C-alpha positions, 0 to 999 in steps of 0.5 A: 500500500502506497503511503501518503507522505506529507501533502499531495502536490495538488495544483492551487488551481484545484477548483478552477481545474474541476470547474472547467471539466479537466481530468484530475487524478483520472476523474472527470467533472464537467458541466456539473456531471461526474463520470466517476459515479458510474465507474466507482459503483462498477468497481464497488460491485466487483470489489465487494464480491471479493470482500464478501467472500473474505467475510464468509471465510472468516465468519465476520463483518469486514472492517479493515486489513492487517499488515499482511493485507488480510481482511480483519472482521468483527462480530455484531457487537462491535460498532462497525458491523452495519457498514458492510451490509449498508454498503451492499445496499447502496451498491444494489440500489445503483446496480440492481444486481440481484446477487448483491441484493441477496448478499445484502439481505444475508449480511443484514440479517446476520446482525439481528442479535445486535438489537440487544447491543447495550454495552456501548452507544453504537446500536444506531450505527450497527442497526440503522446503517444496515436495516434502515437502508434495507427498508429504503431499497427493498420491495418485500413488504413482509421483510420491511415490516420485520426490519422495522420491528427490529429497529423499534426493538433496537431503539428501546435498547438504545434508550437504556443508556439514556439518563434523563437527569444527565440529558444525553445517551452515555457513549461508553462505560466508565473509562480512564482518559489518556492523562492517567488522572481522569476517570470518565464516569459518563463519557459522551463522544461526538460520534454519538450524534450518529446514533440519533437518526434511528431514534428519529425514524422510529418515532416517525414510524410508531408515532411515539415521540419519546425516541425523538425527544431523547434524540433532541435532548442529546443533540441540544446538550451536545450542541451546548458542550461539545463545541468551542467558540470557533465551532471546532469539537471536543471528542469526549465530554464527561458529565457528572450525575447532575448533567454538568460537563466536567471534563472536555478531552479527547480519546482518538485525537491528538490533544484535548484542545485539538480537532480530530478530523473525523470527530468534526465530520461526525458533528457536521453530519449529525447536526445536518441530520438532526435539522432534517428530522426536526427543522430546529434552526439551531441545529442547522446553524451548528452544522453550518458553522462546524462545516465552515470550520472544516472547509476553511481550516488553514491546515486542510490540505489542498486536495481536501482530504484532512490529516487525521487531526487538524492540529497534529504536531502543531504549536500549542497542542500538547498530546498526552500520548507518546507518539514516538513508537509510531515511527511515522515520518508523515502525518497520515490523512483520514479518507474516512473523515473526508467521505463522511464530510462529503456526504454530509455537505451534499445534504447540508447544501440542500438546506442552505440558501445561496452561495453558501449552499453552493459552496457546500455542494461544490466542496463535496463534489470536489472531495468525492472526485479526489476520493475517486481518483488513484490517490485514494481509490484502490485499483480493482482487485487490490486493497482486499476488496475495500474501495478507499485507501489511507484512513486512520482508525485511532492513531493514539491507540496505534490502531488502523493507521493508513489502512482501508476502513469499512465505514470510509467506504460506506459514507463514500458510497452514500456520498455517491448516492446523494450526488446522483440523487440531488447533488448534481 
């Protein structure tokens, strides 16, 4: 796997080049159309057959690759299980390939036990990315009803981690922070915004407002405590039993005061989604300001694929982690953060008027164009069957550094789906 060392040497005329329809990194963008959408789905159709075969061999949901290029999988109790079947549903929606549909159904239904996942907050990721897309893209009314019942059950499970006195869904159980001094009692991470869509869906499905009320409460409190004045995000906010924020730190970012790029992406996506579900103006404003921070950050590389943390190794940011053992002579990029952000911005652009909305959509198109080129999009037959290269799971944990990640593929495919649906 080729590593990215430093900043890709992309022309400063990037926006002009894209806008004029000149080929960049093998991708064509002309008159608002992008030929890479068809190309990428065609490759994805083939790659995910390979990835599915690997998953069946190891009896696990594909997640990433090990150092030798072997697929690493997880069971249904991890947070990433729903992304592989969810990606299959996006591929099926585009290709209408019956074999892909069979695989999507099989892998989706393999997650059923996760309806009781209450060890952490990620049941929304696991169940809604798979079953939610199945409900959208399949015609079988009986299966749709069965899947909806599973999402209702899953939402009841999710509410077990909600304490009304605190006002947010607890992300993790008791956990020590990197500083060796702080014990998080009620940690909530910015990622948790992504679990709220299932709750909103189930409220609409059942007519019971309690699920959406929890989602709104969680989003409101996150809005109050997870953002700095410039709308960058803290990764972890720890609460006391009365709901007061007592620790503002990181777990996967560079430093407590830095901005972990995927965390910022979760914020943009999560608040855009909550505005769609509630039409609450403050949620839209939060999504816009978080997006503006990301788009306008002076340390965002010219190709728009962020470093794993916007402030890694920068002056004024002190990490509690000893990175000396990482043996990296470059700051890794995170294509997963780029994919999540691009998908979010395509939707945010629909809710934002005028030039600002166009800016979000154009940025998303340009990001997807870069992700679809050879710098990040794997050659067919390579990368273990995954699509995107150069992602980072958790550099502080020395885990999944500069590798493919299943959720990067998922949000990339969702971005392509949104682009062809309403982004062109």
